[in-house]
C-alpha positions as CSV (number, residue, x, y, z in Angstrom):
1,X,-15.3,-6.3,13.6
2,X,-12.7,-8.4,15.4
3,X,-13.0,-11.1,12.7
4,X,-12.5,-8.5,10.0
5,X,-9.4,-7.2,11.7
6,X,-7.9,-10.7,11.9
7,X,-8.8,-11.4,8.3
8,X,-7.2,-8.2,7.1
9,X,-4.0,-8.8,9.0
10,X,-3.8,-12.4,7.6
11,X,-4.4,-10.9,4.1
12,X,-1.6,-8.4,4.7
13,X,0.7,-11.3,5.6
14,X,-0.1,-12.9,2.2
15,X,0.8,-9.7,0.4
16,X,4.1,-9.5,2.3
17,X,4.8,-13.1,1.4
18,X,4.1,-12.3,-2.3
19,X,6.3,-9.2,-2.1
20,X,9.2,-11.2,-0.7
21,X,9.2,-13.3,-3.8
22,X,9.0,-10.4,-6.2
23,X,12.5,-9.5,-7.3
24,X,11.4,-6.1,-8.7
25,X,10.8,-4.8,-5.2
26,X,13.2,-3.2,-2.7
27,X,12.9,-2.5,1.0
28,X,11.4,1.0,0.2
29,X,8.4,-0.7,-1.6
30,X,7.7,-2.9,1.4
31,X,8.1,0.0,3.8
32,X,5.7,2.1,1.8
33,X,3.2,-0.8,1.5
34,X,3.3,-1.2,5.2
35,X,2.6,2.5,5.7
36,X,-0.3,2.1,3.3
37,X,-1.6,-0.8,5.5
38,X,-1.4,1.5,8.5
39,X,-3.5,4.1,6.7
40,X,-5.9,1.4,5.6
41,X,-6.2,0.2,9.2
42,X,-6.8,3.8,10.4
43,X,-9.7,4.0,7.9
44,X,-11.2,0.9,9.6
45,X,-10.2,-1.3,6.6
46,X,-12.5,0.6,4.2
47,X,-11.2,1.0,0.7
48,X,-10.6,3.4,-0.9
49,X,-8.9,5.5,1.7
50,X,-7.2,8.9,1.5
51,X,-3.5,9.5,1.9
52,X,-1.0,12.3,1.8
53,X,2.5,12.2,0.5
54,X,3.8,13.8,3.7
55,X,2.0,11.3,5.9
56,X,3.1,8.2,3.9
57,X,6.7,9.4,3.6
58,X,6.9,10.0,7.4
59,X,5.4,6.6,8.2
60,X,7.5,4.7,5.7
61,X,10.7,6.7,6.5
62,X,11.2,7.5,2.8
63,X,13.1,10.8,2.6
64,X,13.2,11.4,-1.1
65,X,10.1,12.6,-2.9
66,X,11.4,11.0,-6.2
67,X,11.7,7.6,-4.4
68,X,8.2,8.0,-2.9
69,X,6.7,8.7,-6.3
70,X,8.6,5.9,-8.0
71,X,7.6,3.4,-5.4
72,X,3.9,4.4,-5.4
73,X,3.8,4.2,-9.2
74,X,5.5,0.8,-9.2
75,X,3.2,-0.6,-6.5
76,X,0.3,0.5,-8.7
77,X,1.8,-0.8,-11.9
78,X,2.8,-4.1,-10.3
79,X,-0.8,-4.7,-9.0
80,X,-0.2,-4.3,-5.3
81,X,-2.5,-1.3,-5.0
82,X,-4.7,0.9,-7.1
83,X,-3.4,4.5,-6.8
84,X,-5.4,7.5,-7.8
85,X,-3.2,10.6,-7.3
86,X,-5.0,13.9,-6.8
87,X,-2.2,16.1,-8.4
88,X,-3.4,18.9,-6.0
89,X,-1.5,19.8,-2.8
90,X,-4.9,20.7,-1.2
91,X,-6.6,17.4,-2.0
92,X,-5.6,13.9,-0.7
93,X,-5.0,11.0,-3.1
94,X,-7.0,7.8,-3.1
95,X,-5.7,4.3,-2.6
96,X,-7.7,1.2,-3.2
97,X,-6.6,-1.7,-1.1
98,X,-6.4,-5.0,-3.2
99,X,-8.5,-8.0,-2.6
100,X,-6.6,-10.8,-0.8
101,X,-7.4,-13.3,-3.6
102,X,-5.1,-11.2,-5.8
103,X,-2.2,-12.0,-3.5
104,X,-2.8,-15.7,-3.8
105,X,-3.8,-15.7,-7.5
106,X,-0.8,-13.6,-8.6
107,X,1.8,-15.2,-6.4
108,X,4.6,-16.2,-8.6
């Protein structure tokens, strides 16, 4: 398990490096991605994992619901995550964490 944790943290670093070169992204995207990583870690690095808007907004310090939805959609559209919204306030949404090879292969 320790090796897996080290590997996931190294992979996270590759994603952050890629995000730093992506001019489409703002600080809110990186903050939200970091919050997603925290939820991924809490799920013992098993993908997919469940998330709530309230939990992610609190963790990422995003105050606007519109900004949250825009950033989640863009992270999905840009290939950083695969997001499957539930559209139900009673059901959590699913997030699929990307494979690390995508960070290297898509790094521009």
